[in-house]
N, C-alpha and C positions, 0 to 999 in steps of 0.2 A: 504493499500500500503506500510506504513512505517513499519507495524508489519510483513508484508509478506516478506518484504526485509530483516528484521532482521533474519527471519527464514531462507531465502536462503543463507545468509552469514554465519549463524551459521553452516549450512550443509557443507560449504566449510572450516570450522574450522578458518574462519577469525574473527569472533566474533566482527562485527563492526556494530550493529543496529543503526538506526538513533538517534542521541543524544537527540533530542527534545522529541520524543515519549517516549524513553527509560527513560529519566530523569523525565518525567511528570508522567508515569506509576508508576516508583519507589517512586516518591515524593507522589503520592496519597496513594501508599501502605504503606509508612512510617507513614503518618499522620493518615491513617484508622487504622493500627496497633496500634498507640499510643492511639487512641480513643477506640479501642476494648479492649486494655489492661486496660484503664481507666474505660471502661464499666464493665469489669469483676471485676474490684476493687469495682465498684457501686454494682454489684450483690453480691459480697462477704460481703460487709458492710450490704446490705439489708438482706441476709441470717442470718447474725449474729444477727441483731437487730430485724428482723420481722419473720424469718424462712419462714413457709408456714401457716401463721396465717390468720384468717378471714380479720384482718385489711389490710394486704397486699393484699389479693384478693380484697378489697373494692379500695384500691389504684389503682390496674390495671385495674378495671372496669372504675374508674373516669378518668384515663389517656386516655381512649378510644377516647374520642372526639378530644383533640389535637394531638393524633396519627393519627387518621382518617384524619383530616385536613392536617397534615404534609404529610400522605402518598398520598392523593388525590391531593391536590393543589400544595404542594412542588415537588412531583414527576412529576406530569401532567405539571407543568409550565416548569421545567427544560427540560422535553422531547419535549415539543411544542415549546419552545422559542428557544432553541438551533439551530435548523436548520434555523428558521427565522433570528435570529441575525447573525448567520454564513454567510447568504447570504449577509446581509448588510455590513458586515465587508469585506468579500471577494470582493464585488463591491466597496470598499473604500467609502461607503455611511455612515459615522459614525454618521454625524448629525442626519439622519434618525433614527439610532439604539438609539441614546440618547434620542430622542424625544419619540420613542415607549416605551423604558424602563421606562422613568419617567411616562408615561401615565398609563401603567400597575401598577406600584408601587401606584400611587395616587389612581386610581379607587379601587384597591385592599383594600387600607387602609380604605376607606369609606365604602366599602360593608362589610367588615369583622368586622369593628367596630359594625355595626349594627347586623351582625351575632352573635357576641360575646354576645351582650344584649339579643338578642332573646334566644340563647343558655342558659344563665343564668336563664331566666324565665322558660325555658323548661326542666331544669336539672331534676327534678322529674319524668317527662315522659320518658326521655331518659334513665335514671338508670333503671325504672321499666321495660322497653322494654329489655334491655340488660341483666340485671341480675335478670331473672324472678324467679330464685329459692332462692334469699337472703331473710331472714326474715326481719321484719319491721325495727329493730334497725340498721341492717347492711345497710339497703337501706337508712336510715337517713344520716348516716356518709358519705356513697358514694356520696349522693347529695351534701353535703357540700363540700367534696373534689372536685367534679365536677365544682362546681361555682368558686372555687379558681383557677383552672387550665384553665377555659374558655377563658379569655382575652389572652392567651399565642397563640391562633390560629392566630392572627394577625401577630405575630413575625414569626411562621413557615411559612406562606405562603409568607411574602415578602422576607424572606431568600431564597426561591425558586427563585425568579426573579434576586436577585443579583447573585446567583450561576449560573444561566443560562447565564447571561452577562459576568461573568468572564470565564466560560468554553467555550463560542463561541470564546472567545479571547485566547483559550487555555491556560488559567490561572486556575490551579486546587487547589493549596495548601491552600489558604485562606478558599475556600468552603470546602475542606477536613477536616480542622479543626473544623467544626461544632460539631462533636461528642465530641471532646476534650473538648470543652467549656462546653457542656451539662453535662459531666460526671464530671469534676473538680467541677462545681458549686453545683451538686447534691450531691455528696460525702461530700463535705466540709459542706454542710447544715446539713446532717444527723449527722456528727461526732460533730459538735458544738451544734446543737439545739436539739438532741434527748432527753435529760433529762428533757427539759423543755416543748417540745411540743410533743414528742412521734413520732407517726405515721405522724403527720402534719409537722415535720422537713423534711421529704421525699416530702410531697406534696408542701411545700413551695420552697424547693430546685429545684424541678423538674420545677416548674413553672418559676423560675429565670433562670434555665438553657436553658430552651426554648427561652428565650429572649437573652441569651448569644450567642445562635447560629446565631441570626441575627447581633449581634453586632460585633462578631469576624470577619464578612466579610465586615463590613462598610469601615474599612481605605483602603483596597485593591480595592474596589468598587469605592471610591471617588478619588483614585489615577489614575484610569484608565478609569473612566466615568465621565460624566458630567449630574449630576442630574438637572431637571428642574421642577419648580413647575407649570405644565401644564397638561391639559387633551385634548388631540387631538384625538377624537373618529372617526375622518375621515382619520386618517393616514392609508395608504395602508397596512401597516404591521398588523393593527388590523384585517382586513378581513382574511389575511393569517393566522393569529394566530388562529382566531376562525374556520377557515376551518379544522384545525388538532387538536385544543384544546378540542372541545366537546368530540369527541370519547375517546380521552386520558383520560379526567377527568372521563367519565363513566367507562372506562377500570380501572382506578386506584381505583375508588369507589368500583368496583366489587372486586378487589384484598382486598380492606380493609374489606369488607363485611365478608370474611373468618375469619378475627379477631372476629368480632361480633358473628358470628356462633359458634366458639369455645368457647368463653366466655358464650354464651346463654346455650349451653348444659353443660358445666363444672359448671355453677352456681347451678345446680341441684345436683352435686356430693358433696361428703364430703367436708368440709372446707379444703382449701389448694390445692385443684384441680387446681385452676387458676394459683396459684403460681407455682406449679410444672411445668406447661405447659410453664410458662414464663421462668424459669431458663432453661429448655431443649431447648427452641428456641433460647434463648440467645447464647447457646453454639453451636448449629447448624449454627447459623447466622455469627459466627466468621469467618469461610473461605470463606463465601458467601460474606460478606462486605469487607473483607480484599482483596480478588482477583477477585471475579466475577464482583462486582460493580466497582472496580478500573479499571479493563480491559474495562468493558463496557463504563465507563465514558471517557476514553482516546480515545477509537475507535469511539464513537459516532460522534463527528466532523468530523473525518476522513471520516466515511460512508457517512454522510451527503454531504461532499464535493466531495466525488467520485460519489455519485448518481447525484449531480447537474451537473457535467461535463460529465455524461454518461460513466463513467469508470466502467463498469459492472464487467469485468473480475477482475479488482483491488477490486472492492466491495466484489466479491465472495472470493477472497483470504484473505481479511481482516477479513470477517465473519468466514471463516474456521479456521483462526489461532486464532481469539478471542474464539472460541468454544472449540478448541483443548487444548489451555492453560487453559481454564476453567475446562475441563475435567481431566488434569494432577494435578490440585489442589484439586478439590472436591472428586474425587474417593478415594484417599488415606485418606483425612480427614474423609470421612465418614466411611471408615474401621476402623480408630483409634477410632472414637467416639463409633462405635459399640462394639468393643471388651474390650475397656477401659472406658467404660461408669461410672461404679461405681467408680473406683479409681479416675478419673477426678473429679467427683462430691465431693468424699470425701475430696480430697485435697483443692479444691476450696471452698467448702461451709460448710462442716460438723464441725461447731462450733456454741457456742451460742444457738440461738433458732431452728438452722437447725439440726435435729436428723439423726441417722443412719436410721431410718424410712423413713425419707424424701429422703434419698439418694436412697434407693431401689425404692420408688415410682417414683422418677424423672428419674432414670436410665432407666426404662422401656420406658417412653415417649421419652426419649433422642434417644434410639437405633431405635425406629420406625421413629422418625422424620429425622434421619441421612439417612435411606434408600432413602429419596427423595431430598437428597441434591443436586445431580448432576441435577435433574429436575429443582428444584429452581433456581439454579445458571445459568443454560442453558436458562432458560426462561428470566432471565435479559438481557442477551446478544442477543437473538433471537428477543426479543420485540424491543430492540433499533436498530436492523436492519430494522424492519418494519417501525418504527418511522422515521429513517433517509431517508427512501424512500417515505416519506409523506403518509404511509398507516398505519392510527391508527384505521381503521375499523376492519381490519382482526383479530389483536390480542384481540381487544374489544369483538367481537362476540364470539370468542373462550374462552375468560375469563368468559363470562356469562355461556356458556355451562359448563366449569369446575367447576364454582361456584355451579351450581345445582348438578353437580356429588358430590361435597364435602359435600353439605347439605344433600343429600341422604344417603351417606355412613356413615356420622356422626350419623344421626338418627337411621341407622341401628346398628352401632358398639358401640356406647356410653354405651348402656345398659349392654351388655355382657362383655365389655372390659374396660370400664371407660375412663380414659385420654389416654391409650394406643390406644384404637378405635379411638379417635380424631386424634391422631398422625398418624395412619395408613391411615385415610381419607386424611389428608393433603398431606402425601407422594404420595399416588396413584394419587391424583388430579394434583400435580406439574410434575410427570413423564409424565402423559397423556397430559398435556398442552405442555410440551417440546417436545414430539414425534411429535405432530401435527404441531406445529409451525415450526419444521424443515422441515417437509414434505411440508408444504405450502410455505416455502422459496425456497425450491428446485424447486416446481412447477413455482415460480415467477421469479428467476432469473437464473434458470438452475442448473446444478450440483455444488453444493457449494464446492465440492472437485474435481475440474477440474483435470483430468489427473491421478486419483486413489482414492481408498477409505481410505483417509487419516484420517477422523475422526473415522471410524469404526476401523481401525488399531490402532489409538491412544487409544481408549477406551479398545480394548482388551489387549494391551500391558500394559497399565498402571493398568488395573484390575489384571492382573497376578502379576505385581510387588506389588500392594497393598495387594493382598491376602499373599503373601510371608512376607511382612512387618507386617500385622496384627498377622500372626502366630507367628513370632519372639517376636513382642511386648507381646502377650499374655503369652508365655512361660516365658519370663523374669519376668513379673508380678506376675505369679503364683508361680515362684521360690523364689521370694524376699519379696512379700508382706505378712505382719502379721497383723491381725486386731487389735491387742493390741499395735501396734506400735505408736510412737509419729508422730505429724504432719511432723516433719523434716524428718523422717525415710520413711514416706508414700511419701512424695514430692520427696525424692531421688529415691525411687523405680520407681515412675512414670517417672521421668526424664530418668532413665536408660532404662525404656521400650521404651519411646519415641526415644531415641537416638539410641538405637539397632534397632528399627524399621526403623527409618529413614536411617540409613546406609544399611540395607538390601534393602530398596527400591531404593537407588541410585545405588547400586551394580547390583540388578536385571534389573532395568531400563536401566542402561548402557549396560548391556549384551544383552538385547532385543533391544538395539539401538531405544530408544524412542527419536525420533527427538524433540520433544516439551521439553524434560528435557534438552537435549543439548542447545536448544534455550534460555530456562530460565537461565541456567548457563552462557551463552555467554553474555546475557544481564545484569546479576548481575556483571560480571567480567568487562564489560564495564564501568558500573556505578562506580564500586570502583575505576577503573583506572582514570576516569576523575575527581572523587573527590580528589583522591590523588595528581593528576597533578595540580588541581586547588588549593589545599592547599599548594603545593610546590612553586607555582608561586605567591602566596600572599605575599606582602613585610612585614616584621616584624619590 
């Protein structure tokens, strides 16, 4: 409702979207931007010190367990707990909310402590299953790294509960800083400890960073919540939680299995293949994390509240706005990643152990991953729509089908196309999942674009503007780029290509009357105005 209201007002050129949603969305985006920039700094440091080496491949496999747990438990807990907590807060039953959150935290701690111990013992088996193509000495190092990282699964899961409690109260900033904490600690560890510990500087830093993701939320959680040392398994919220948590956990697990599939097939490719996939997916994940996840995070409680009060028309409008804003960001981002893949990788990573050959190999994977960016981002928003409606089974069943599709395509394409084949498989699966989810949502709540084909029109107009932008950026790059240039010259050329491309996108988008672009500019202008007014009103 709030985002839809912002859209209607921007169409009337009044540019007055609701302050709370606007501020929250931009705050999440700003925190996420800081996290992503630091994430790039982390990858730049990793590329310089480790390149596409077998040691870095081993680390990425070792990091699978905490990554899987983070993706399954953290993501699932947030998706399941936000609607439950939102209901309690909306009904002014805060005491019940605190008792439920404390119970979940305490039970998780005990269960995951046992799971970490079991994972430490089972590390050799886990590594052999995932990295089937690793030689014996590489396997031994990977097992060592896996055991160091195993205790971090406790922190990553409890961090999800804290994030859910804060998000249900429409408090997003502390949770959004998780990535900042992880990246700062990891980068600092590599810079300080590399000479003494080599690749283990990254292992130790990453483990500490995962705990930092939990600690950064604790002050905000304690200010707004009341933790209790209690386990109340008869709390009515437990039944409501398990009714939707089970399918969400399965769905999250299915999504994470794709990571295992990629590494399973890539482990049999030449050394560095897993590293190349890592760098490519980090770049593709930038617009997804910065915008799609931020939009989904903010509209999720709104969708949950609209469904709880049976405001289906408002829910359709919110979902439509979220999807169109996602398309506005991801389509031009994908276009730029495709046409500027090599210069982007060269400027960011080509130094130290990361060679020009690594740039070429990673660029191919990046371009094929970018094709599926719209699908990846749309799935984030669409899945939250179903979760908000207390329907976790539909996206889970679909995710299982898409996972099977990804496995089959990966098996068929990895032989002839290598890393690029795995990227193609991922993109095709993401686009398939998004298309089917949208169709199912349409069947469930009626036309998402009530009153016109707004999403189709948005995608068409944004695609035209993005094509013009990509062409302009490509021409500028070809005219100014020289392989023998310095890093500063390459960075300046890339910046010029991006600026010219961005200007062309704004011009063409404005000429085509892309309403989502007008809405985004209105939201940004409103945020700047309010920040300026707040600063002027602050006594000095």
